PyMOL Python script that loads the backbone (N, CA, C, O; Angstrom):
from pymol import cmd

cmd.read_pdbstr("""\
ATOM      1  N   MET A   1      35.391  29.467 -30.315  1.00  0.00           N
ATOM      2  CA  MET A   1      36.587  28.675 -30.529  1.00  0.00           C
ATOM      3  C   MET A   1      37.254  29.134 -31.824  1.00  0.00           C
ATOM      4  O   MET A   1      36.612  29.246 -32.869  1.00  0.00           O
ATOM      5  N   SER A   2      38.542  29.395 -31.730  1.00  0.00           N
ATOM      6  CA  SER A   2      39.243  29.897 -32.904  1.00  0.00           C
ATOM      7  C   SER A   2      39.628  28.750 -33.846  1.00  0.00           C
ATOM      8  O   SER A   2      39.542  27.574 -33.492  1.00  0.00           O
ATOM      9  N   VAL A   3      40.047  29.122 -35.028  1.00  0.00           N
ATOM     10  CA  VAL A   3      40.444  28.134 -36.031  1.00  0.00           C
ATOM     11  C   VAL A   3      41.670  27.367 -35.556  1.00  0.00           C
ATOM     12  O   VAL A   3      41.784  26.166 -35.800  1.00  0.00           O
ATOM     13  N   LEU A   4      42.587  28.051 -34.881  1.00  0.00           N
ATOM     14  CA  LEU A   4      43.800  27.396 -34.378  1.00  0.00           C
ATOM     15  C   LEU A   4      43.454  26.341 -33.332  1.00  0.00           C
ATOM     16  O   LEU A   4      44.076  25.279 -33.297  1.00  0.00           O
ATOM     17  N   GLN A   5      42.478  26.617 -32.488  1.00  0.00           N
ATOM     18  CA  GLN A   5      42.045  25.628 -31.501  1.00  0.00           C
ATOM     19  C   GLN A   5      41.439  24.399 -32.188  1.00  0.00           C
ATOM     20  O   GLN A   5      41.661  23.271 -31.748  1.00  0.00           O
ATOM     21  N   TRP A   6      40.684  24.612 -33.251  1.00  0.00           N
ATOM     22  CA  TRP A   6      40.112  23.489 -33.999  1.00  0.00           C
ATOM     23  C   TRP A   6      41.212  22.640 -34.616  1.00  0.00           C
ATOM     24  O   TRP A   6      41.150  21.411 -34.558  1.00  0.00           O
ATOM     25  N   ILE A   7      42.215  23.274 -35.206  1.00  0.00           N
ATOM     26  CA  ILE A   7      43.305  22.542 -35.855  1.00  0.00           C
ATOM     27  C   ILE A   7      44.094  21.737 -34.831  1.00  0.00           C
ATOM     28  O   ILE A   7      44.389  20.563 -35.052  1.00  0.00           O
ATOM     29  N   VAL A   8      44.437  22.368 -33.707  1.00  0.00           N
ATOM     30  CA  VAL A   8      45.186  21.667 -32.661  1.00  0.00           C
ATOM     31  C   VAL A   8      44.337  20.542 -32.080  1.00  0.00           C
ATOM     32  O   VAL A   8      44.863  19.471 -31.777  1.00  0.00           O
ATOM     33  N   GLY A   9      43.048  20.763 -31.922  1.00  0.00           N
ATOM     34  CA  GLY A   9      42.159  19.717 -31.402  1.00  0.00           C
ATOM     35  C   GLY A   9      42.078  18.509 -32.330  1.00  0.00           C
ATOM     36  O   GLY A   9      42.084  17.366 -31.874  1.00  0.00           O
ATOM     37  N   ILE A  10      42.002  18.768 -33.617  1.00  0.00           N
ATOM     38  CA  ILE A  10      41.956  17.664 -34.588  1.00  0.00           C
ATOM     39  C   ILE A  10      43.282  16.910 -34.600  1.00  0.00           C
ATOM     40  O   ILE A  10      43.297  15.680 -34.643  1.00  0.00           O
ATOM     41  N   LEU A  11      44.401  17.648 -34.564  1.00  0.00           N
ATOM     42  CA  LEU A  11      45.716  16.997 -34.516  1.00  0.00           C
ATOM     43  C   LEU A  11      45.884  16.188 -33.233  1.00  0.00           C
ATOM     44  O   LEU A  11      46.497  15.121 -33.247  1.00  0.00           O
ATOM     45  N   LEU A  12      45.343  16.692 -32.129  1.00  0.00           N
ATOM     46  CA  LEU A  12      45.386  15.975 -30.854  1.00  0.00           C
ATOM     47  C   LEU A  12      44.581  14.684 -30.930  1.00  0.00           C
ATOM     48  O   LEU A  12      45.006  13.652 -30.411  1.00  0.00           O
ATOM     49  N   LEU A  13      43.436  14.742 -31.567  1.00  0.00           N
ATOM     50  CA  LEU A  13      42.609  13.554 -31.742  1.00  0.00           C
ATOM     51  C   LEU A  13      43.308  12.514 -32.613  1.00  0.00           C
ATOM     52  O   LEU A  13      43.293  11.325 -32.294  1.00  0.00           O
ATOM     53  N   ILE A  14      43.915  12.953 -33.703  1.00  0.00           N
ATOM     54  CA  ILE A  14      44.627  12.027 -34.588  1.00  0.00           C
ATOM     55  C   ILE A  14      45.814  11.392 -33.871  1.00  0.00           C
ATOM     56  O   ILE A  14      46.043  10.189 -33.993  1.00  0.00           O
ATOM     57  N   ALA A  15      46.573  12.198 -33.123  1.00  0.00           N
ATOM     58  CA  ALA A  15      47.724  11.667 -32.386  1.00  0.00           C
ATOM     59  C   ALA A  15      47.286  10.644 -31.350  1.00  0.00           C
ATOM     60  O   ALA A  15      47.953   9.626 -31.162  1.00  0.00           O
ATOM     61  N   SER A  16      46.176  10.905 -30.677  1.00  0.00           N
ATOM     62  CA  SER A  16      45.701   9.957 -29.664  1.00  0.00           C
ATOM     63  C   SER A  16      45.215   8.657 -30.299  1.00  0.00           C
ATOM     64  O   SER A  16      45.451   7.579 -29.753  1.00  0.00           O
ATOM     65  N   LEU A  17      44.544   8.744 -31.442  1.00  0.00           N
ATOM     66  CA  LEU A  17      44.079   7.524 -32.108  1.00  0.00           C
ATOM     67  C   LEU A  17      45.250   6.681 -32.630  1.00  0.00           C
ATOM     68  O   LEU A  17      45.239   5.455 -32.519  1.00  0.00           O
ATOM     69  N   VAL A  18      46.252   7.348 -33.195  1.00  0.00           N
ATOM     70  CA  VAL A  18      47.432   6.620 -33.674  1.00  0.00           C
ATOM     71  C   VAL A  18      48.158   5.964 -32.508  1.00  0.00           C
ATOM     72  O   VAL A  18      48.632   4.835 -32.628  1.00  0.00           O
ATOM     73  N   MET A  19      48.248   6.665 -31.380  1.00  0.00           N
ATOM     74  CA  MET A  19      48.910   6.091 -30.211  1.00  0.00           C
ATOM     75  C   MET A  19      48.141   4.883 -29.683  1.00  0.00           C
ATOM     76  O   MET A  19      48.757   3.889 -29.298  1.00  0.00           O
ATOM     77  N   ILE A  20      46.831   4.946 -29.657  1.00  0.00           N
ATOM     78  CA  ILE A  20      46.023   3.810 -29.204  1.00  0.00           C
ATOM     79  C   ILE A  20      46.237   2.607 -30.113  1.00  0.00           C
ATOM     80  O   ILE A  20      46.415   1.487 -29.635  1.00  0.00           O
ATOM     81  N   VAL A  21      46.219   2.836 -31.416  1.00  0.00           N
ATOM     82  CA  VAL A  21      46.385   1.734 -32.373  1.00  0.00           C
ATOM     83  C   VAL A  21      47.771   1.118 -32.251  1.00  0.00           C
ATOM     84  O   VAL A  21      47.898  -0.106 -32.283  1.00  0.00           O
ATOM     85  N   THR A  22      48.817   1.937 -32.111  1.00  0.00           N
ATOM     86  CA  THR A  22      50.169   1.376 -32.020  1.00  0.00           C
ATOM     87  C   THR A  22      50.362   0.592 -30.733  1.00  0.00           C
ATOM     88  O   THR A  22      51.071  -0.415 -30.727  1.00  0.00           O
ATOM     89  N   VAL A  23      49.749   1.028 -29.650  1.00  0.00           N
ATOM     90  CA  VAL A  23      49.857   0.267 -28.403  1.00  0.00           C
ATOM     91  C   VAL A  23      49.126  -1.065 -28.537  1.00  0.00           C
ATOM     92  O   VAL A  23      49.614  -2.089 -28.059  1.00  0.00           O
ATOM     93  N   LEU A  24      47.979  -1.059 -29.173  1.00  0.00           N
ATOM     94  CA  LEU A  24      47.215  -2.300 -29.319  1.00  0.00           C
ATOM     95  C   LEU A  24      47.888  -3.289 -30.278  1.00  0.00           C
ATOM     96  O   LEU A  24      47.705  -4.498 -30.136  1.00  0.00           O
ATOM     97  N   LEU A  25      48.656  -2.799 -31.242  1.00  0.00           N
ATOM     98  CA  LEU A  25      49.321  -3.685 -32.190  1.00  0.00           C
ATOM     99  C   LEU A  25      50.589  -4.335 -31.627  1.00  0.00           C
ATOM    100  O   LEU A  25      51.070  -5.325 -32.179  1.00  0.00           O
ATOM    101  N   GLN A  26      51.126  -3.796 -30.549  1.00  0.00           N
ATOM    102  CA  GLN A  26      52.339  -4.369 -29.971  1.00  0.00           C
ATOM    103  C   GLN A  26      52.028  -5.693 -29.305  1.00  0.00           C
ATOM    104  O   GLN A  26      50.960  -5.879 -28.722  1.00  0.00           O
ATOM    105  N   SER A  27      52.979  -6.612 -29.401  1.00  0.00           N
ATOM    106  CA  SER A  27      52.786  -7.912 -28.752  1.00  0.00           C
ATOM    107  C   SER A  27      53.134  -7.793 -27.280  1.00  0.00           C
ATOM    108  O   SER A  27      53.930  -6.943 -26.881  1.00  0.00           O
ATOM    109  N   SER A  28      52.530  -8.652 -26.481  1.00  0.00           N
ATOM    110  CA  SER A  28      52.781  -8.590 -25.041  1.00  0.00           C
ATOM    111  C   SER A  28      54.148  -9.190 -24.735  1.00  0.00           C
ATOM    112  O   SER A  28      54.662 -10.007 -25.499  1.00  0.00           O
ATOM    113  N   GLU A  29      54.726  -8.781 -23.621  1.00  0.00           N
ATOM    114  CA  GLU A  29      56.058  -9.238 -23.229  1.00  0.00           C
ATOM    115  C   GLU A  29      56.032 -10.588 -22.527  1.00  0.00           C
ATOM    116  O   GLU A  29      57.059 -11.263 -22.456  1.00  0.00           O
ATOM    117  N   ARG A  30      54.917 -10.981 -22.024  1.00  0.00           N
ATOM    118  CA  ARG A  30      54.857 -12.249 -21.291  1.00  0.00           C
ATOM    119  C   ARG A  30      54.352 -13.360 -22.198  1.00  0.00           C
ATOM    120  O   ARG A  30      53.576 -13.120 -23.122  1.00  0.00           O
ATOM    121  N   SER A  31      54.797 -14.559 -21.926  1.00  0.00           N
ATOM    122  CA  SER A  31      54.388 -15.681 -22.759  1.00  0.00           C
ATOM    123  C   SER A  31      53.138 -16.362 -22.214  1.00  0.00           C
ATOM    124  O   SER A  31      52.491 -17.133 -22.923  1.00  0.00           O
ATOM    125  N   GLY A  32      52.800 -16.085 -20.972  1.00  0.00           N
ATOM    126  CA  GLY A  32      51.577 -16.630 -20.395  1.00  0.00           C
ATOM    127  C   GLY A  32      51.656 -18.134 -20.166  1.00  0.00           C
ATOM    128  O   GLY A  32      52.734 -18.671 -19.910  1.00  0.00           O
ATOM    129  N   MET A  33      50.528 -18.803 -20.255  1.00  0.00           N
ATOM    130  CA  MET A  33      50.458 -20.238 -19.998  1.00  0.00           C
ATOM    131  C   MET A  33      51.019 -21.053 -21.151  1.00  0.00           C
ATOM    132  O   MET A  33      51.237 -22.255 -20.997  1.00  0.00           O
ATOM    133  N   GLY A  34      51.259 -20.438 -22.296  1.00  0.00           N
ATOM    134  CA  GLY A  34      51.792 -21.167 -23.435  1.00  0.00           C
ATOM    135  C   GLY A  34      53.195 -21.681 -23.201  1.00  0.00           C
ATOM    136  O   GLY A  34      53.584 -22.688 -23.794  1.00  0.00           O
ATOM    137  N   ALA A  35      53.970 -21.016 -22.351  1.00  0.00           N
ATOM    138  CA  ALA A  35      55.330 -21.448 -22.073  1.00  0.00           C
ATOM    139  C   ALA A  35      55.351 -22.756 -21.294  1.00  0.00           C
ATOM    140  O   ALA A  35      56.293 -23.537 -21.428  1.00  0.00           O
ATOM    141  N   ILE A  36      54.337 -23.002 -20.489  1.00  0.00           N
ATOM    142  CA  ILE A  36      54.283 -24.239 -19.709  1.00  0.00           C
ATOM    143  C   ILE A  36      54.044 -25.424 -20.638  1.00  0.00           C
ATOM    144  O   ILE A  36      54.656 -26.479 -20.466  1.00  0.00           O
ATOM    145  N   GLY A  37      53.184 -25.264 -21.595  1.00  0.00           N
ATOM    146  CA  GLY A  37      52.858 -26.355 -22.509  1.00  0.00           C
ATOM    147  C   GLY A  37      53.821 -26.483 -23.680  1.00  0.00           C
ATOM    148  O   GLY A  37      53.618 -27.340 -24.540  1.00  0.00           O
ATOM    149  N   GLY A  38      54.841 -25.676 -23.739  1.00  0.00           N
ATOM    150  CA  GLY A  38      55.821 -25.764 -24.817  1.00  0.00           C
ATOM    151  C   GLY A  38      55.460 -24.952 -26.043  1.00  0.00           C
ATOM    152  O   GLY A  38      56.021 -25.189 -27.113  1.00  0.00           O
ATOM    153  N   ALA A  39      54.554 -24.014 -25.927  1.00  0.00           N
ATOM    154  CA  ALA A  39      54.124 -23.229 -27.071  1.00  0.00           C
ATOM    155  C   ALA A  39      54.867 -21.894 -27.170  1.00  0.00           C
ATOM    156  O   ALA A  39      54.411 -20.972 -27.848  1.00  0.00           O
ATOM    157  N   ALA A  40      56.003 -21.798 -26.497  1.00  0.00           N
ATOM    158  CA  ALA A  40      56.769 -20.550 -26.541  1.00  0.00           C
ATOM    159  C   ALA A  40      57.365 -20.361 -27.925  1.00  0.00           C
ATOM    160  O   ALA A  40      57.580 -21.330 -28.653  1.00  0.00           O
ATOM    161  N   GLU A  41      57.628 -19.122 -28.285  1.00  0.00           N
ATOM    162  CA  GLU A  41      58.177 -18.824 -29.603  1.00  0.00           C
ATOM    163  C   GLU A  41      59.628 -19.273 -29.698  1.00  0.00           C
ATOM    164  O   GLU A  41      60.333 -19.369 -28.693  1.00  0.00           O
ATOM    165  N   THR A  42      60.051 -19.541 -30.901  1.00  0.00           N
ATOM    166  CA  THR A  42      61.449 -19.892 -31.113  1.00  0.00           C
ATOM    167  C   THR A  42      62.284 -18.632 -31.175  1.00  0.00           C
ATOM    168  O   THR A  42      61.755 -17.521 -31.172  1.00  0.00           O
ATOM    169  N   PHE A  43      63.596 -18.813 -31.231  1.00  0.00           N
ATOM    170  CA  PHE A  43      64.517 -17.684 -31.286  1.00  0.00           C
ATOM    171  C   PHE A  43      64.306 -16.861 -32.540  1.00  0.00           C
ATOM    172  O   PHE A  43      64.318 -15.631 -32.488  1.00  0.00           O
ATOM    173  N   PHE A  44      64.112 -17.530 -33.670  1.00  0.00           N
ATOM    174  CA  PHE A  44      63.971 -16.809 -34.927  1.00  0.00           C
ATOM    175  C   PHE A  44      62.642 -16.070 -35.008  1.00  0.00           C
ATOM    176  O   PHE A  44      62.575 -14.994 -35.602  1.00  0.00           O
ATOM    177  N   GLY A  45      61.605 -16.616 -34.434  1.00  0.00           N
ATOM    178  CA  GLY A  45      60.310 -15.959 -34.422  1.00  0.00           C
ATOM    179  C   GLY A  45      60.330 -14.682 -33.599  1.00  0.00           C
ATOM    180  O   GLY A  45      59.661 -13.704 -33.933  1.00  0.00           O
ATOM    181  N   LYS A  46      61.107 -14.701 -32.517  1.00  0.00           N
ATOM    182  CA  LYS A  46      61.202 -13.505 -31.683  1.00  0.00           C
ATOM    183  C   LYS A  46      61.964 -12.402 -32.390  1.00  0.00           C
ATOM    184  O   LYS A  46      61.631 -11.227 -32.234  1.00  0.00           O
ATOM    185  N   ASN A  47      62.981 -12.755 -33.166  1.00  0.00           N
ATOM    186  CA  ASN A  47      63.749 -11.719 -33.856  1.00  0.00           C
ATOM    187  C   ASN A  47      62.923 -11.016 -34.918  1.00  0.00           C
ATOM    188  O   ASN A  47      63.078  -9.812 -35.122  1.00  0.00           O
ATOM    189  N   LYS A  48      62.056 -11.741 -35.591  1.00  0.00           N
ATOM    190  CA  LYS A  48      61.180 -11.109 -36.581  1.00  0.00           C
ATOM    191  C   LYS A  48      60.224 -10.137 -35.904  1.00  0.00           C
ATOM    192  O   LYS A  48      60.004  -9.027 -36.389  1.00  0.00           O
ATOM    193  N   ALA A  49      59.664 -10.559 -34.791  1.00  0.00           N
ATOM    194  CA  ALA A  49      58.705  -9.723 -34.085  1.00  0.00           C
ATOM    195  C   ALA A  49      59.387  -8.528 -33.433  1.00  0.00           C
ATOM    196  O   ALA A  49      58.784  -7.466 -33.286  1.00  0.00           O
ATOM    197  N   ARG A  50      60.634  -8.703 -33.046  1.00  0.00           N
ATOM    198  CA  ARG A  50      61.329  -7.625 -32.359  1.00  0.00           C
ATOM    199  C   ARG A  50      61.490  -6.406 -33.269  1.00  0.00           C
ATOM    200  O   ARG A  50      61.398  -5.270 -32.802  1.00  0.00           O
ATOM    201  N   GLY A  51      61.728  -6.628 -34.546  1.00  0.00           N
ATOM    202  CA  GLY A  51      61.871  -5.512 -35.470  1.00  0.00           C
ATOM    203  C   GLY A  51      60.587  -4.718 -35.595  1.00  0.00           C
ATOM    204  O   GLY A  51      60.607  -3.487 -35.569  1.00  0.00           O
ATOM    205  N   MET A  52      59.481  -5.411 -35.730  1.00  0.00           N
ATOM    206  CA  MET A  52      58.189  -4.733 -35.839  1.00  0.00           C
ATOM    207  C   MET A  52      57.798  -4.089 -34.515  1.00  0.00           C
ATOM    208  O   MET A  52      57.277  -2.974 -34.490  1.00  0.00           O
ATOM    209  N   ASP A  53      58.052  -4.798 -33.411  1.00  0.00           N
ATOM    210  CA  ASP A  53      57.732  -4.234 -32.102  1.00  0.00           C
ATOM    211  C   ASP A  53      58.576  -3.003 -31.806  1.00  0.00           C
ATOM    212  O   ASP A  53      58.100  -2.056 -31.180  1.00  0.00           O
ATOM    213  N   ALA A  54      59.828  -3.013 -32.253  1.00  0.00           N
ATOM    214  CA  ALA A  54      60.690  -1.844 -32.034  1.00  0.00           C
ATOM    215  C   ALA A  54      60.161  -0.636 -32.809  1.00  0.00           C
ATOM    216  O   ALA A  54      60.175   0.487 -32.306  1.00  0.00           O
ATOM    217  N   LYS A  55      59.696  -0.877 -34.031  1.00  0.00           N
ATOM    218  CA  LYS A  55      59.126   0.221 -34.817  1.00  0.00           C
ATOM    219  C   LYS A  55      57.839   0.737 -34.191  1.00  0.00           C
ATOM    220  O   LYS A  55      57.607   1.945 -34.148  1.00  0.00           O
ATOM    221  N   LEU A  56      57.006  -0.173 -33.707  1.00  0.00           N
ATOM    222  CA  LEU A  56      55.763   0.241 -33.060  1.00  0.00           C
ATOM    223  C   LEU A  56      56.040   0.991 -31.760  1.00  0.00           C
ATOM    224  O   LEU A  56      55.349   1.957 -31.437  1.00  0.00           O
ATOM    225  N   ALA A  57      57.054   0.543 -31.011  1.00  0.00           N
ATOM    226  CA  ALA A  57      57.410   1.233 -29.766  1.00  0.00           C
ATOM    227  C   ALA A  57      57.926   2.635 -30.057  1.00  0.00           C
ATOM    228  O   ALA A  57      57.605   3.579 -29.336  1.00  0.00           O
ATOM    229  N   LEU A  58      58.724   2.774 -31.109  1.00  0.00           N
ATOM    230  CA  LEU A  58      59.224   4.094 -31.488  1.00  0.00           C
ATOM    231  C   LEU A  58      58.075   5.000 -31.925  1.00  0.00           C
ATOM    232  O   LEU A  58      58.030   6.171 -31.547  1.00  0.00           O
ATOM    233  N   LEU A  59      57.150   4.465 -32.716  1.00  0.00           N
ATOM    234  CA  LEU A  59      55.998   5.251 -33.157  1.00  0.00           C
ATOM    235  C   LEU A  59      55.119   5.654 -31.968  1.00  0.00           C
ATOM    236  O   LEU A  59      54.554   6.747 -31.950  1.00  0.00           O
ATOM    237  N   THR A  60      55.008   4.764 -30.979  1.00  0.00           N
ATOM    238  CA  THR A  60      54.237   5.086 -29.778  1.00  0.00           C
ATOM    239  C   THR A  60      54.890   6.234 -29.012  1.00  0.00           C
ATOM    240  O   THR A  60      54.206   7.139 -28.534  1.00  0.00           O
ATOM    241  N   LYS A  61      56.218   6.188 -28.900  1.00  0.00           N
ATOM    242  CA  LYS A  61      56.927   7.260 -28.188  1.00  0.00           C
ATOM    243  C   LYS A  61      56.785   8.590 -28.916  1.00  0.00           C
ATOM    244  O   LYS A  61      56.594   9.629 -28.284  1.00  0.00           O
ATOM    245  N   ILE A  62      56.877   8.558 -30.229  1.00  0.00           N
ATOM    246  CA  ILE A  62      56.733   9.784 -31.012  1.00  0.00           C
ATOM    247  C   ILE A  62      55.323  10.352 -30.851  1.00  0.00           C
ATOM    248  O   ILE A  62      55.156  11.555 -30.646  1.00  0.00           O
ATOM    249  N   CYS A  63      54.313   9.490 -30.943  1.00  0.00           N
ATOM    250  CA  CYS A  63      52.923   9.943 -30.795  1.00  0.00           C
ATOM    251  C   CYS A  63      52.664  10.464 -29.386  1.00  0.00           C
ATOM    252  O   CYS A  63      51.910  11.421 -29.210  1.00  0.00           O
ATOM    253  N   ALA A  64      53.279   9.847 -28.387  1.00  0.00           N
ATOM    254  CA  ALA A  64      53.112  10.326 -27.014  1.00  0.00           C
ATOM    255  C   ALA A  64      53.722  11.714 -26.857  1.00  0.00           C
ATOM    256  O   ALA A  64      53.144  12.577 -26.196  1.00  0.00           O
ATOM    257  N   GLY A  65      54.881  11.930 -27.458  1.00  0.00           N
ATOM    258  CA  GLY A  65      55.499  13.256 -27.405  1.00  0.00           C
ATOM    259  C   GLY A  65      54.672  14.307 -28.108  1.00  0.00           C
ATOM    260  O   GLY A  65      54.506  15.419 -27.607  1.00  0.00           O
ATOM    261  N   ILE A  66      54.151  13.950 -29.275  1.00  0.00           N
ATOM    262  CA  ILE A  66      53.277  14.873 -30.009  1.00  0.00           C
ATOM    263  C   ILE A  66      52.010  15.159 -29.208  1.00  0.00           C
ATOM    264  O   ILE A  66      51.543  16.297 -29.163  1.00  0.00           O
ATOM    265  N   PHE A  67      51.460  14.130 -28.580  1.00  0.00           N
ATOM    266  CA  PHE A  67      50.257  14.284 -27.774  1.00  0.00           C
ATOM    267  C   PHE A  67      50.489  15.245 -26.608  1.00  0.00           C
ATOM    268  O   PHE A  67      49.669  16.126 -26.349  1.00  0.00           O
ATOM    269  N   VAL A  68      51.600  15.071 -25.912  1.00  0.00           N
ATOM    270  CA  VAL A  68      51.914  15.949 -24.784  1.00  0.00           C
ATOM    271  C   VAL A  68      52.146  17.375 -25.271  1.00  0.00           C
ATOM    272  O   VAL A  68      51.654  18.331 -24.670  1.00  0.00           O
ATOM    273  N   GLY A  69      52.897  17.515 -26.360  1.00  0.00           N
ATOM    274  CA  GLY A  69      53.152  18.847 -26.901  1.00  0.00           C
ATOM    275  C   GLY A  69      51.879  19.559 -27.328  1.00  0.00           C
ATOM    276  O   GLY A  69      51.689  20.738 -27.030  1.00  0.00           O
ATOM    277  N   LEU A  70      51.013  18.843 -28.023  1.00  0.00           N
ATOM    278  CA  LEU A  70      49.751  19.446 -28.454  1.00  0.00           C
ATOM    279  C   LEU A  70      48.833  19.760 -27.272  1.00  0.00           C
ATOM    280  O   LEU A  70      48.077  20.730 -27.305  1.00  0.00           O
ATOM    281  N   SER A  71      48.906  18.931 -26.227  1.00  0.00           N
ATOM    282  CA  SER A  71      48.098  19.211 -25.035  1.00  0.00           C
ATOM    283  C   SER A  71      48.548  20.497 -24.363  1.00  0.00           C
ATOM    284  O   SER A  71      47.723  21.277 -23.888  1.00  0.00           O
ATOM    285  N   ILE A  72      49.866  20.720 -24.324  1.00  0.00           N
ATOM    286  CA  ILE A  72      50.379  21.957 -23.727  1.00  0.00           C
ATOM    287  C   ILE A  72      49.978  23.160 -24.593  1.00  0.00           C
ATOM    288  O   ILE A  72      49.591  24.205 -24.068  1.00  0.00           O
ATOM    289  N   VAL A  73      50.071  23.008 -25.906  1.00  0.00           N
ATOM    290  CA  VAL A  73      49.656  24.092 -26.797  1.00  0.00           C
ATOM    291  C   VAL A  73      48.170  24.392 -26.620  1.00  0.00           C
ATOM    292  O   VAL A  73      47.765  25.554 -26.598  1.00  0.00           O
ATOM    293  N   MET A  74      47.370  23.354 -26.497  1.00  0.00           N
ATOM    294  CA  MET A  74      45.933  23.544 -26.329  1.00  0.00           C
ATOM    295  C   MET A  74      45.634  24.230 -24.990  1.00  0.00           C
ATOM    296  O   MET A  74      44.691  25.016 -24.893  1.00  0.00           O
ATOM    297  N   MET A  75      46.430  23.935 -23.968  1.00  0.00           N
ATOM    298  CA  MET A  75      46.235  24.574 -22.670  1.00  0.00           C
ATOM    299  C   MET A  75      46.471  26.088 -22.782  1.00  0.00           C
ATOM    300  O   MET A  75      45.728  26.872 -22.190  1.00  0.00           O
ATOM    301  N   PHE A  76      47.488  26.500 -23.530  1.00  0.00           N
ATOM    302  CA  PHE A  76      47.765  27.919 -23.665  1.00  0.00           C
ATOM    303  C   PHE A  76      46.770  28.616 -24.611  1.00  0.00           C
ATOM    304  O   PHE A  76      46.523  29.814 -24.477  1.00  0.00           O
ATOM    305  N   LEU A  77      46.208  27.872 -25.557  1.00  0.00           N
ATOM    306  CA  LEU A  77      45.218  28.464 -26.454  1.00  0.00           C
ATOM    307  C   LEU A  77      43.864  28.649 -25.785  1.00  0.00           C
ATOM    308  O   LEU A  77      43.153  29.620 -26.044  1.00  0.00           O
ATOM    309  N   GLY A  78      43.523  27.707 -24.925  1.00  0.00           N
ATOM    310  CA  GLY A  78      42.195  27.734 -24.314  1.00  0.00           C
ATOM    311  C   GLY A  78      42.225  28.469 -23.043  1.00  0.00           C
ATOM    312  O   GLY A  78      41.196  28.598 -22.380  1.00  0.00           O
TER     313      GLY A  78
END
""", "prot")
cmd.dss("prot")
cmd.show_as("cartoon", "prot")
cmd.util.cbc("prot")
cmd.orient("prot")
C-alpha cells in the first residue's frame, strides 16, 4: 500500500466519521407523539433550531461530497 493510499484512506475515515456525527446531531423532522399532548415546539423555538439544523445539513452535504470524491480517488489508486 502506497503512502497516497494511506493518506486518502485516513481522509476517507475522517470524512465518514464527521458525516455520521453531523447526521446524528440533526433534529428529526417529525414531532411524534408529543404533538398530540401539546408538547410541540413553539414558532420561536423552531427558528433557533432551523439555523443550527441548516448548518448541520450543509456540513453533511459537504462531507458526503468529500466522501464520494475520496471513494472515487481510492478506487483509481487501488
